[in-house]
N, C-alpha and C positions, 0 to 999 in steps of 0.2 A: 517457402513457409516462414510464417511470422516467428519472431523471437521475443521472450518475455524474461524479465528479471523483477525478482519478488523478494524485496529487502522488509526483514522485519526485526522489531525489538520488543523483548518479552521479559517480563519478572516471574508471572505465575504461570506460564506456559500458553496462556489462551492465546495469545498473537501469534506464536509458533503454528497453533492448531489454525487459526485463520489463514496464515500463510502456506501452509500444507493444503488445505480444502482449494485455496485458488490456484495452487502448483498443479495439483492433480485434476482440476477442471480444464486447466490450460492442456495439459497431456491428454486428457480425453477429446480434447478440440483440435488435437495435431499441432499444438504449439511447442517450439522448442524451447523450453522454460528452466531457468536455473533459479534456485532459493537461495538465500544467506542470510546469516544474522547480521545486523546492522554493523557491528564492530569489524566484520570480516570483509567489509564492502567498501567501496570508493564511489562517491555518486557518480563520477566520470565514467562508469560501467554502463550507466544508462544511455550513454551516447552511442552504445553498441546493439541496444536493444530497441524492438519496435514498440514495446509495452512496458511502460515502467510502473512500478506497484510498491507502493510502501504500505507494511502495517504497524504502526507504532503503537505504544500503550502512552496514556497520560498518568503522570505522576503527579500526586498530591493535589493541590490548588490549580490544576490545568498547567503542568511544567510539561515540556518536552523530555523524552528519555535524554538522560545526562551524556549516555555512551552513544548518542546518536547527535548530539550538538555540532561537532564538526562536519558530520554527513548531512546535517540539515543546512548549515551556514553553507557549504561547498554546492550544495543542490540548487541553490538560488541563484548562484553567479555562473551556473552553465545556460547555455544556448540548446533547449531541447525542442527546437522548432521541428515539427512532422513527426515529434513522438508522441504517443497517447500513452495518458497515464491512469491510475486509478489509485485510490486510497482507502483503506479499510482497517478497521481497528475494533477491538476489544476493549472495554471500558465497565465501569460501575454506576449505574444511575443513582446510586447513594449520593455521588458528588454534584448530583443536580447541574448547575450551570457550567461545571468543570468537566462534566461528561464527556469524554473522548475529545476534548480540545485539540490534542496533538494531531488527530485525524484532519482536523479543519486548517491547522497551522502546515500540514505537510502538504495540502491541496494549494495551499496560497502560495507556498514557496515552488512547486510545480507550476503554478500559473506565471510568477515573476520568471522562471526558467523558459516561459512561452512553448511549454508542452499543452496538448490539447487533452482537454477532460474528456475522456472515454465515456462516463458514465457517474452518476452521484456518488459520493462518498457513502461507505456503509459504517454503521456503527452498531456494534453488537453488546449487550450486556452480558459481562461474564463470559462463562464458557459456550462455544457455539453449539446451537443445539438445531434439531433436524430442520426447523424454519429457517434458521440462519445458513445453513448448509444449502439449502434451495437458493437464497438470496446471494450467497457466495458463487455459485454456480451460474446465475443470472449474470451477476457483476464480470465473471471472466467471458462470458461469451459477449457481452455488449462491448467489451473493451477489446476482444478480437474483431467484432464487426465493424466497429468505428476506425481500427488498425486497417482494416481490408477495405476502408471507404464505402 
C-alpha cells in the first residue's frame, strides 16, 4: 500500500481545507495517509512516504509562510529520489502576479530535492468549491498513479 504525507500551512483555513480534501481522496484510494500542519512537521518525514504533498499559502507579495521557512529550507537539502510529489494551495487572484507563488516555490524545492513531479501544481482561488474538489480528487489520483508506476 502506498503511503502519503500531506503538510499544510494556513492562515484563513483554506489550505487546511485543501489538505483535508486531498487526504480524504487518498483515503478513498486506499492510501495510508498522514496530514499535519507545517509547524508540526519535519521535512525529513517525507523520506518515509511514497507521496509527498505540501499545501502552502502565499503571504503578502509572494512570500512563503513564515512558519514554514525552516521546513522549506530543509526540504531543498533532502534527497527524495524515488518519491512522488504534488503541491496544491489556495490563494487570492487579487494579488495578480503574486497569486499562489508559494505553490511554485515549493514545487521548485521538491525538484531540487530530486523528487518526481506526480502532476501539475494546483492553485485554488480562495475557498475550495465543488469544481476545485474534483480537481483535487484528480490531483490525488494522478499522484497515486505516478507512485504506482
